N, CA, C, O and the ligand as a Tripos MOL2 file, in Angstrom:
@<TRIPOS>MOLECULE
protein
  237   235    60     0     0
PROTEIN
NO_CHARGES

@<TRIPOS>ATOM
      1 N          13.2150    2.3600   -1.3040 N.3       1 MET1
      2 CA         13.1360    2.4330    0.1750 C.3       1 MET1
      3 C          11.8110    1.8300    0.6380 C.2       1 MET1
      4 O          10.7480    2.3150    0.2520 O.2       1 MET1
      5 N          11.8590    0.7810    1.4590 N.am      2 PRO2
      6 CA         10.6140    0.1410    1.9160 C.3       2 PRO2
      7 C           9.7800    1.0950    2.7540 C.2       2 PRO2
      8 O          10.3230    1.8770    3.5350 O.2       2 PRO2
      9 N           8.4570    1.0370    2.5970 N.am      3 ALA3
     10 CA          7.5540    1.8970    3.3340 C.3       3 ALA3
     11 C           6.5020    1.0750    4.0730 C.2       3 ALA3
     12 O           6.2420   -0.0820    3.7400 O.2       3 ALA3
     13 N           5.9030    1.7050    5.0850 N.am      4 VAL4
     14 CA          4.8400    1.0550    5.8480 C.3       4 VAL4
     15 C           3.7310    0.5880    4.9130 C.2       4 VAL4
     16 O           3.3360    1.3080    3.9950 O.2       4 VAL4
     17 N           3.2350   -0.6140    5.1500 N.am      5 GLY5
     18 CA          2.1680   -1.1630    4.3170 C.3       5 GLY5
     19 C           2.6870   -2.0440    3.2170 C.2       5 GLY5
     20 O           1.9180   -2.7590    2.5740 O.2       5 GLY5
     21 N           4.0110   -2.0030    2.9840 N.am      6 GLU6
     22 CA          4.5930   -2.8700    1.9690 C.3       6 GLU6
     23 C           5.0300   -4.1980    2.5900 C.2       6 GLU6
     24 O           5.1440   -4.3360    3.8080 O.2       6 GLU6
     25 N           5.2670   -5.1670    1.7070 N.am      7 LYS7
     26 CA          5.8090   -6.4500    2.1580 C.3       7 LYS7
     27 C           7.1580   -6.6460    1.4770 C.2       7 LYS7
     28 O           7.2700   -7.3680    0.4860 O.2       7 LYS7
     29 N           8.1770   -5.9920    2.0250 N.am      8 PRO8
     30 CA          9.4900   -6.0130    1.3600 C.3       8 PRO8
     31 C          10.2480   -7.3190    1.5330 C.2       8 PRO8
     32 O          11.3420   -7.4800    0.9920 O.2       8 PRO8
     33 N           9.6750   -8.2500    2.2850 N.am      9 GLY9
     34 CA         10.3300   -9.5470    2.4480 C.3       9 GLY9
     35 C          11.0160   -9.6710    3.7940 C.2       9 GLY9
     36 O          11.2720   -8.6790    4.4760 O.2       9 GLY9
     37 N          11.3060  -10.9100    4.1630 N.am     10 ALA10
     38 CA         11.9590  -11.1660    5.4480 C.3      10 ALA10
     39 C          13.3090  -10.4600    5.4920 C.2      10 ALA10
     40 O          14.0490  -10.4220    4.5080 O.2      10 ALA10
     41 N          13.6050   -9.9020    6.6620 N.am     11 GLY11
     42 CA         14.8760   -9.2210    6.8110 C.3      11 GLY11
     43 C          14.8210   -8.1810    7.9150 C.2      11 GLY11
     44 O          13.8530   -8.1120    8.6730 O.2      11 GLY11
     45 N          15.8710   -7.3720    7.9980 N.am     12 VAL12
     46 CA         15.9730   -6.3470    9.0220 C.3      12 VAL12
     47 C          15.8290   -4.9850    8.3670 C.2      12 VAL12
     48 O          16.4840   -4.6980    7.3660 O.2      12 VAL12
     49 N          14.9720   -4.1500    8.9320 N.am     13 TYR13
     50 CA         14.7470   -2.8060    8.3960 C.3      13 TYR13
     51 C          14.9850   -1.7950    9.4940 C.2      13 TYR13
     52 O          14.6200   -2.0090   10.6500 O.2      13 TYR13
     53 N          15.6120   -0.6740    9.1090 N.am     14 GLU14
     54 CA         16.0040    0.3170   10.1110 C.3      14 GLU14
     55 C          15.3870    1.6660    9.7960 C.2      14 GLU14
     56 O          15.4490    2.1450    8.6640 O.2      14 GLU14
     57 N          14.7850    2.2760   10.8230 N.am     15 CYS15
     58 CA         14.2250    3.6200   10.6870 C.3      15 CYS15
     59 C          15.3790    4.6060   10.4860 C.2      15 CYS15
     60 O          16.3050    4.6380   11.2970 O.2      15 CYS15
     61 N          15.3390    5.4120    9.4160 N.am     16 PRO16
     62 CA         16.4400    6.3460    9.1530 C.3      16 PRO16
     63 C          16.4460    7.5330   10.1110 C.2      16 PRO16
     64 O          17.4390    8.2570   10.1870 O.2      16 PRO16
     65 N          15.3720    7.7400   10.8300 N.am     17 PHE17
     66 CA         15.2610    8.9020   11.7070 C.3      17 PHE17
     67 C          15.8750    8.6590   13.0880 C.2      17 PHE17
     68 O          16.5400    9.5330   13.6450 O.2      17 PHE17
     69 N          15.6450    7.4640   13.6300 N.am     18 ASP18
     70 CA         16.1540    7.2070   14.9880 C.3      18 ASP18
     71 C          16.8630    5.8580   15.1300 C.2      18 ASP18
     72 O          17.2740    5.4840   16.2290 O.2      18 ASP18
     73 N          17.0050    5.1330   14.0250 N.am     19 GLY19
     74 CA         17.7720    3.8850   14.0780 C.3      19 GLY19
     75 C          17.0130    2.7030   14.6540 C.2      19 GLY19
     76 O          17.5880    1.6330   14.8590 O.2      19 GLY19
     77 N          15.7250    2.8900   14.9180 N.am     20 GLN20
     78 CA         14.9140    1.7740   15.4220 C.3      20 GLN20
     79 C          14.8900    0.6650   14.3890 C.2      20 GLN20
     80 O          14.6560    0.9180   13.2070 O.2      20 GLN20
     81 N          15.1300   -0.5630   14.8240 N.am     21 ARG21
     82 CA         15.1260   -1.6890   13.8900 C.3      21 ARG21
     83 C          13.8740   -2.5260   14.0290 C.2      21 ARG21
     84 O          13.3820   -2.7760   15.1290 O.2      21 ARG21
     85 N          13.3740   -2.9500   12.8890 N.am     22 VAL22
     86 CA         12.2030   -3.8230   12.8440 C.3      22 VAL22
     87 C          12.5980   -5.0650   12.0720 C.2      22 VAL22
     88 O          13.2300   -4.9780   11.0190 O.2      22 VAL22
     89 N          12.2280   -6.2130   12.5940 N.am     23 ILE23
     90 CA         12.5820   -7.4640   11.9240 C.3      23 ILE23
     91 C          11.3260   -8.1150   11.3630 C.2      23 ILE23
     92 O          10.3540   -8.3470   12.0820 O.2      23 ILE23
     93 N          11.3620   -8.4010   10.0820 N.am     24 LEU24
     94 CA         10.2790   -9.1670    9.4570 C.3      24 LEU24
     95 C          10.7550  -10.6100    9.3180 C.2      24 LEU24
     96 O          11.8090  -10.8790    8.7420 O.2      24 LEU24
     97 N           9.9690  -11.5200    9.8510 N.am     25 GLU25
     98 CA         10.4200  -12.9120    9.8690 C.3      25 GLU25
     99 C           9.9140  -13.7200    8.6760 C.2      25 GLU25
    100 O          10.3470  -14.8510    8.4560 O.2      25 GLU25
    101 N           8.9940  -13.1350    7.9070 N.am     26 SER26
    102 CA          8.5400  -13.8530    6.7170 C.3      26 SER26
    103 C           8.2000  -12.8620    5.6130 C.2      26 SER26
    104 O           7.9710  -11.6780    5.8630 O.2      26 SER26
    105 N           8.1710  -13.3790    4.3770 N.am     27 ASP27
    106 CA          7.8830  -12.5300    3.2310 C.3      27 ASP27
    107 C           6.4460  -12.0300    3.2400 C.2      27 ASP27
    108 O           6.1020  -11.1180    2.4890 O.2      27 ASP27
    109 N           5.5950  -12.6270    4.0940 N.am     28 ALA28
    110 CA          4.1840  -12.2520    4.1350 C.3      28 ALA28
    111 C           3.9090  -11.1400    5.1610 C.2      28 ALA28
    112 O           2.8010  -10.6070    5.2200 O.2      28 ALA28
    113 N           4.9240  -10.7960    5.9680 N.am     29 GLU29
    114 CA          4.7270   -9.7670    6.9870 C.3      29 GLU29
    115 C           4.7240   -8.3620    6.3730 C.2      29 GLU29
    116 O           5.4770   -8.0680    5.4440 O.2      29 GLU29
    117 N           3.8620   -7.5100    6.9170 N.am     30 VAL30
    118 CA          3.7550   -6.1290    6.4480 C.3      30 VAL30
    119 C           4.5480   -5.2220    7.3860 C.2      30 VAL30
    120 O           4.4850   -5.3760    8.6060 O.2      30 VAL30
    121 N           5.2870   -4.2860    6.8190 N.am     31 LEU31
    122 CA          6.0130   -3.3130    7.6210 C.3      31 LEU31
    123 C           5.0130   -2.4230    8.3810 C.2      31 LEU31
    124 O           4.0500   -1.9210    7.8010 O.2      31 LEU31
    125 N           5.2560   -2.2390    9.6730 N.am     32 MET32
    126 CA          4.3990   -1.3770   10.4840 C.3      32 MET32
    127 C           5.1290   -0.0660   10.7830 C.2      32 MET32
    128 O           6.3410    0.0310   10.5910 O.2      32 MET32
    129 N           4.4000    0.9220   11.2460 N.am     33 GLU33
    130 CA          5.0170    2.2010   11.6130 C.3      33 GLU33
    131 C           6.1320    1.9830   12.6220 C.2      33 GLU33
    132 O           6.0760    1.0620   13.4370 O.2      33 GLU33
    133 N           7.1460    2.8410   12.5600 N.am     34 CYS34
    134 CA          8.2250    2.7670   13.5380 C.3      34 CYS34
    135 C           7.6210    2.9010   14.9400 C.2      34 CYS34
    136 O           6.9030    3.8640   15.2100 O.2      34 CYS34
    137 N           7.9050    1.9420   15.8370 N.am     35 PRO35
    138 CA          7.3260    1.9990   17.1850 C.3      35 PRO35
    139 C           7.8590    3.1620   18.0020 C.2      35 PRO35
    140 O           7.2910    3.5100   19.0370 O.2      35 PRO35
    141 N           8.9320    3.7540   17.5490 N.am     36 SER36
    142 CA          9.5540    4.8290   18.3190 C.3      36 SER36
    143 C           9.1020    6.2150   17.8690 C.2      36 SER36
    144 O           8.7750    7.0630   18.7000 O.2      36 SER36
    145 N           9.0820    6.4480   16.5490 N.am     37 CYS37
    146 CA          8.7740    7.8000   16.0690 C.3      37 CYS37
    147 C           7.6350    7.8200   15.0660 C.2      37 CYS37
    148 O           7.3320    8.8680   14.4950 O.2      37 CYS37
    149 N           6.9890    6.6580   14.8400 N.am     38 GLU38
    150 CA          5.8700    6.5510   13.9170 C.3      38 GLU38
    151 C           6.2680    6.9260   12.4760 C.2      38 GLU38
    152 O           5.4350    7.3420   11.6700 O.2      38 GLU38
    153 N           7.5480    6.7660   12.1870 N.am     39 GLY39
    154 CA          8.0200    6.9940   10.8390 C.3      39 GLY39
    155 C           7.4680    5.9390    9.9020 C.2      39 GLY39
    156 O           7.0790    4.8550   10.3380 O.2      39 GLY39
    157 N           7.4350    6.2530    8.6180 N.am     40 PHE40
    158 CA          6.8100    5.3200    7.6710 C.3      40 PHE40
    159 C           7.7460    4.8940    6.5570 C.2      40 PHE40
    160 O           7.3170    4.2810    5.5790 O.2      40 PHE40
    161 N           9.0160    5.2140    6.6980 N.am     41 LEU41
    162 CA          9.9940    4.7620    5.7090 C.3      41 LEU41
    163 C          11.1030    4.0120    6.4460 C.2      41 LEU41
    164 O          11.4260    4.3080    7.5960 O.2      41 LEU41
    165 N          11.6660    3.0420    5.7510 N.am     42 TYR42
    166 CA         12.7480    2.2690    6.3700 C.3      42 TYR42
    167 C          13.9100    2.1100    5.4030 C.2      42 TYR42
    168 O          13.7570    2.1920    4.1840 O.2      42 TYR42
    169 N          15.0830    1.8800    5.9930 N.am     43 LEU43
    170 CA         16.2330    1.4640    5.2020 C.3      43 LEU43
    171 C          16.3760   -0.0420    5.3550 C.2      43 LEU43
    172 O          16.1880   -0.5870    6.4420 O.2      43 LEU43
    173 N          16.7060   -0.7030    4.2670 N.am     44 SER44
    174 CA         16.9480   -2.1360    4.3420 C.3      44 SER44
    175 C          18.3810   -2.3560    4.8230 C.2      44 SER44
    176 O          19.3370   -1.8840    4.2060 O.2      44 SER44
    177 N          18.5120   -3.0790    5.9330 N.am     45 VAL45
    178 CA         19.8490   -3.3670    6.4600 C.3      45 VAL45
    179 C          20.4370   -4.5180    5.6700 C.2      45 VAL45
    180 O          19.7950   -5.5490    5.4730 O.2      45 VAL45
    181 N          21.6690   -4.3260    5.2200 N.am     46 SER46
    182 CA         22.2730   -5.3330    4.3430 C.3      46 SER46
    183 C          22.4430   -6.6650    5.0390 C.2      46 SER46
    184 O          22.7440   -6.7270    6.2310 O.2      46 SER46
    185 N          22.2490   -7.7210    4.2880 N.am     47 HIS47
    186 CA         22.4070   -9.0580    4.8420 C.3      47 HIS47
    187 C          23.8750   -9.3510    5.1340 C.2      47 HIS47
    188 O          24.1920  -10.1790    5.9870 O.2      47 HIS47
    189 N          24.7640   -8.6670    4.4220 N.am     48 GLU48
    190 CA         26.1900   -8.8920    4.6420 C.3      48 GLU48
    191 C          26.5670   -8.4760    6.0590 C.2      48 GLU48
    192 O          27.3530   -9.1430    6.7320 O.2      48 GLU48
    193 N          25.9850   -7.3500    6.4990 N.am     49 GLU49
    194 CA         26.2720   -6.8820    7.8450 C.3      49 GLU49
    195 C          25.7970   -7.9110    8.8690 C.2      49 GLU49
    196 O          26.4780   -8.1740    9.8610 O.2      49 GLU49
    197 N          24.6330   -8.4810    8.6210 N.am     50 GLU50
    198 CA         24.0960   -9.4770    9.5420 C.3      50 GLU50
    199 C          24.9840  -10.7140    9.6060 C.2      50 GLU50
    200 O          25.2990  -11.2130   10.6870 O.2      50 GLU50
    201 N          25.3830  -11.2020    8.4290 N.am     51 SER51
    202 CA         26.1560  -12.4370    8.3970 C.3      51 SER51
    203 C          27.5530  -12.2340    8.9850 C.2      51 SER51
    204 O          28.1820  -13.1890    9.4400 O.2      51 SER51
    205 N          28.0390  -10.9820    8.9740 N.am     52 ALA52
    206 CA         29.3650  -10.7040    9.5040 C.3      52 ALA52
    207 C          29.4050  -10.9670   10.9950 C.2      52 ALA52
    208 O          30.4640  -11.2360   11.5620 O.2      52 ALA52
    209 N          28.2200  -10.8860   11.6410 N.am     53 GLU53
    210 CA         28.1720  -11.1140   13.0840 C.3      53 GLU53
    211 C          27.9570  -12.5820   13.4350 C.2      53 GLU53
    212 O          27.9970  -12.9630   14.6050 O.2      53 GLU53
    213 N          27.7290  -13.3970   12.4110 N.am     54 THR54
    214 CA         27.5020  -14.8060   12.6570 C.3      54 THR54
    215 C          28.8000  -15.4920   13.0510 C.2      54 THR54
    216 O          29.8170  -15.3360   12.3760 O.2      54 THR54
    217 N          28.7690  -16.2400   14.1230 N.am     55 PRO55
    218 CA         29.9930  -16.9500   14.5430 C.3      55 PRO55
    219 C          30.4420  -17.9540   13.4870 C.2      55 PRO55
    220 O          29.6370  -18.4550   12.7020 O.2      55 PRO55
    221 N          31.7000  -18.2280   13.4840 N.am     56 ALA56
    222 CA         32.2430  -19.1870   12.5200 C.3      56 ALA56
    223 C          31.6090  -20.5490   12.7130 C.2      56 ALA56
    224 O          31.2640  -20.9500   13.8250 O.2      56 ALA56
    225 N          31.4680  -21.2420   11.6130 N.am     57 ARG57
    226 CA         30.8910  -22.6020   11.6890 C.3      57 ARG57
    227 C          31.8050  -23.5320   12.4950 C.2      57 ARG57
    228 O          33.0300  -23.4430   12.4060 O.2      57 ARG57
    229 N          31.2000  -24.4150   13.2730 N.am     58 PRO58
    230 CA         32.0440  -25.4270   13.9640 C.3      58 PRO58
    231 C          32.6990  -26.3480   12.9560 C.2      58 PRO58
    232 O          32.0860  -26.7300   11.9590 O.2      58 PRO58
    233 N          33.9240  -26.6960   13.2150 N.am     59 SER59
    234 CA         34.6410  -27.5240   12.2570 C.3      59 SER59
    235 C          34.3560  -29.0060   12.4600 C.2      59 SER59
    236 O          34.8870  -29.8420   11.7280 O.2      59 SER59
    237 ZN         11.7280    5.8630   13.9410 Zn       60 ZN60
@<TRIPOS>BOND
     1     1     2 1
     2     2     3 1
     3     3     4 2
     4     3     5 am
     5     5     6 1
     6     6     7 1
     7     7     8 2
     8     7     9 am
     9     9    10 1
    10    10    11 1
    11    11    12 2
    12    11    13 am
    13    13    14 1
    14    14    15 1
    15    15    16 2
    16    15    17 am
    17    17    18 1
    18    18    19 1
    19    19    20 2
    20    19    21 am
    21    21    22 1
    22    22    23 1
    23    23    24 2
    24    23    25 am
    25    25    26 1
    26    26    27 1
    27    27    28 2
    28    27    29 am
    29    29    30 1
    30    30    31 1
    31    31    32 2
    32    31    33 am
    33    33    34 1
    34    34    35 1
    35    35    36 2
    36    35    37 am
    37    37    38 1
    38    38    39 1
    39    39    40 2
    40    39    41 am
    41    41    42 1
    42    42    43 1
    43    43    44 2
    44    43    45 am
    45    45    46 1
    46    46    47 1
    47    47    48 2
    48    47    49 am
    49    49    50 1
    50    50    51 1
    51    51    52 2
    52    51    53 am
    53    53    54 1
    54    54    55 1
    55    55    56 2
    56    55    57 am
    57    57    58 1
    58    58    59 1
    59    59    60 2
    60    59    61 am
    61    61    62 1
    62    62    63 1
    63    63    64 2
    64    63    65 am
    65    65    66 1
    66    66    67 1
    67    67    68 2
    68    67    69 am
    69    69    70 1
    70    70    71 1
    71    71    72 2
    72    71    73 am
    73    73    74 1
    74    74    75 1
    75    75    76 2
    76    75    77 am
    77    77    78 1
    78    78    79 1
    79    79    80 2
    80    79    81 am
    81    81    82 1
    82    82    83 1
    83    83    84 2
    84    83    85 am
    85    85    86 1
    86    86    87 1
    87    87    88 2
    88    87    89 am
    89    89    90 1
    90    90    91 1
    91    91    92 2
    92    91    93 am
    93    93    94 1
    94    94    95 1
    95    95    96 2
    96    95    97 am
    97    97    98 1
    98    98    99 1
    99    99   100 2
   100    99   101 am
   101   101   102 1
   102   102   103 1
   103   103   104 2
   104   103   105 am
   105   105   106 1
   106   106   107 1
   107   107   108 2
   108   107   109 am
   109   109   110 1
   110   110   111 1
   111   111   112 2
   112   111   113 am
   113   113   114 1
   114   114   115 1
   115   115   116 2
   116   115   117 am
   117   117   118 1
   118   118   119 1
   119   119   120 2
   120   119   121 am
   121   121   122 1
   122   122   123 1
   123   123   124 2
   124   123   125 am
   125   125   126 1
   126   126   127 1
   127   127   128 2
   128   127   129 am
   129   129   130 1
   130   130   131 1
   131   131   132 2
   132   131   133 am
   133   133   134 1
   134   134   135 1
   135   135   136 2
   136   135   137 am
   137   137   138 1
   138   138   139 1
   139   139   140 2
   140   139   141 am
   141   141   142 1
   142   142   143 1
   143   143   144 2
   144   143   145 am
   145   145   146 1
   146   146   147 1
   147   147   148 2
   148   147   149 am
   149   149   150 1
   150   150   151 1
   151   151   152 2
   152   151   153 am
   153   153   154 1
   154   154   155 1
   155   155   156 2
   156   155   157 am
   157   157   158 1
   158   158   159 1
   159   159   160 2
   160   159   161 am
   161   161   162 1
   162   162   163 1
   163   163   164 2
   164   163   165 am
   165   165   166 1
   166   166   167 1
   167   167   168 2
   168   167   169 am
   169   169   170 1
   170   170   171 1
   171   171   172 2
   172   171   173 am
   173   173   174 1
   174   174   175 1
   175   175   176 2
   176   175   177 am
   177   177   178 1
   178   178   179 1
   179   179   180 2
   180   179   181 am
   181   181   182 1
   182   182   183 1
   183   183   184 2
   184   183   185 am
   185   185   186 1
   186   186   187 1
   187   187   188 2
   188   187   189 am
   189   189   190 1
   190   190   191 1
   191   191   192 2
   192   191   193 am
   193   193   194 1
   194   194   195 1
   195   195   196 2
   196   195   197 am
   197   197   198 1
   198   198   199 1
   199   199   200 2
   200   199   201 am
   201   201   202 1
   202   202   203 1
   203   203   204 2
   204   203   205 am
   205   205   206 1
   206   206   207 1
   207   207   208 2
   208   207   209 am
   209   209   210 1
   210   210   211 1
   211   211   212 2
   212   211   213 am
   213   213   214 1
   214   214   215 1
   215   215   216 2
   216   215   217 am
   217   217   218 1
   218   218   219 1
   219   219   220 2
   220   219   221 am
   221   221   222 1
   222   222   223 1
   223   223   224 2
   224   223   225 am
   225   225   226 1
   226   226   227 1
   227   227   228 2
   228   227   229 am
   229   229   230 1
   230   230   231 1
   231   231   232 2
   232   231   233 am
   233   233   234 1
   234   234   235 1
   235   235   236 2
@<TRIPOS>SUBSTRUCTURE
     1 MET1         2 RESIDUE 1 A MET
     2 PRO2         6 RESIDUE 1 A PRO
     3 ALA3        10 RESIDUE 1 A ALA
     4 VAL4        14 RESIDUE 1 A VAL
     5 GLY5        18 RESIDUE 1 A GLY
     6 GLU6        22 RESIDUE 1 A GLU
     7 LYS7        26 RESIDUE 1 A LYS
     8 PRO8        30 RESIDUE 1 A PRO
     9 GLY9        34 RESIDUE 1 A GLY
    10 ALA10       38 RESIDUE 1 A ALA
    11 GLY11       42 RESIDUE 1 A GLY
    12 VAL12       46 RESIDUE 1 A VAL
    13 TYR13       50 RESIDUE 1 A TYR
    14 GLU14       54 RESIDUE 1 A GLU
    15 CYS15       58 RESIDUE 1 A CYS
    16 PRO16       62 RESIDUE 1 A PRO
    17 PHE17       66 RESIDUE 1 A PHE
    18 ASP18       70 RESIDUE 1 A ASP
    19 GLY19       74 RESIDUE 1 A GLY
    20 GLN20       78 RESIDUE 1 A GLN
    21 ARG21       82 RESIDUE 1 A ARG
    22 VAL22       86 RESIDUE 1 A VAL
    23 ILE23       90 RESIDUE 1 A ILE
    24 LEU24       94 RESIDUE 1 A LEU
    25 GLU25       98 RESIDUE 1 A GLU
    26 SER26      102 RESIDUE 1 A SER
    27 ASP27      106 RESIDUE 1 A ASP
    28 ALA28      110 RESIDUE 1 A ALA
    29 GLU29      114 RESIDUE 1 A GLU
    30 VAL30      118 RESIDUE 1 A VAL
    31 LEU31      122 RESIDUE 1 A LEU
    32 MET32      126 RESIDUE 1 A MET
    33 GLU33      130 RESIDUE 1 A GLU
    34 CYS34      134 RESIDUE 1 A CYS
    35 PRO35      138 RESIDUE 1 A PRO
    36 SER36      142 RESIDUE 1 A SER
    37 CYS37      146 RESIDUE 1 A CYS
    38 GLU38      150 RESIDUE 1 A GLU
    39 GLY39      154 RESIDUE 1 A GLY
    40 PHE40      158 RESIDUE 1 A PHE
    41 LEU41      162 RESIDUE 1 A LEU
    42 TYR42      166 RESIDUE 1 A TYR
    43 LEU43      170 RESIDUE 1 A LEU
    44 SER44      174 RESIDUE 1 A SER
    45 VAL45      178 RESIDUE 1 A VAL
    46 SER46      182 RESIDUE 1 A SER
    47 HIS47      186 RESIDUE 1 A HIS
    48 GLU48      190 RESIDUE 1 A GLU
    49 GLU49      194 RESIDUE 1 A GLU
    50 GLU50      198 RESIDUE 1 A GLU
    51 SER51      202 RESIDUE 1 A SER
    52 ALA52      206 RESIDUE 1 A ALA
    53 GLU53      210 RESIDUE 1 A GLU
    54 THR54      214 RESIDUE 1 A THR
    55 PRO55      218 RESIDUE 1 A PRO
    56 ALA56      222 RESIDUE 1 A ALA
    57 ARG57      226 RESIDUE 1 A ARG
    58 PRO58      230 RESIDUE 1 A PRO
    59 SER59      234 RESIDUE 1 A SER
    60 ZN60       237 GROUP 0 **** ****
C-alpha cells in the first residue's frame, strides 16, 4: 500500500478513508497527505479501470 513520502510511480491513488483521488504525473513525484482527511495511506487504482474509460480509437 503506497504511503505518504513514497514515490510509487505515475498513476492514480485513492484515499481508502474518503475516496479522495491523487494523481501522480511522473515517477519522480512524491505522494502527499490526503488533501481531504490528511490520511497517509493510499490504494493504487488499477490501470485497467482507467483504460476502460478511454474512448475507442478512431478507425
Ligand atoms: Zn482522505
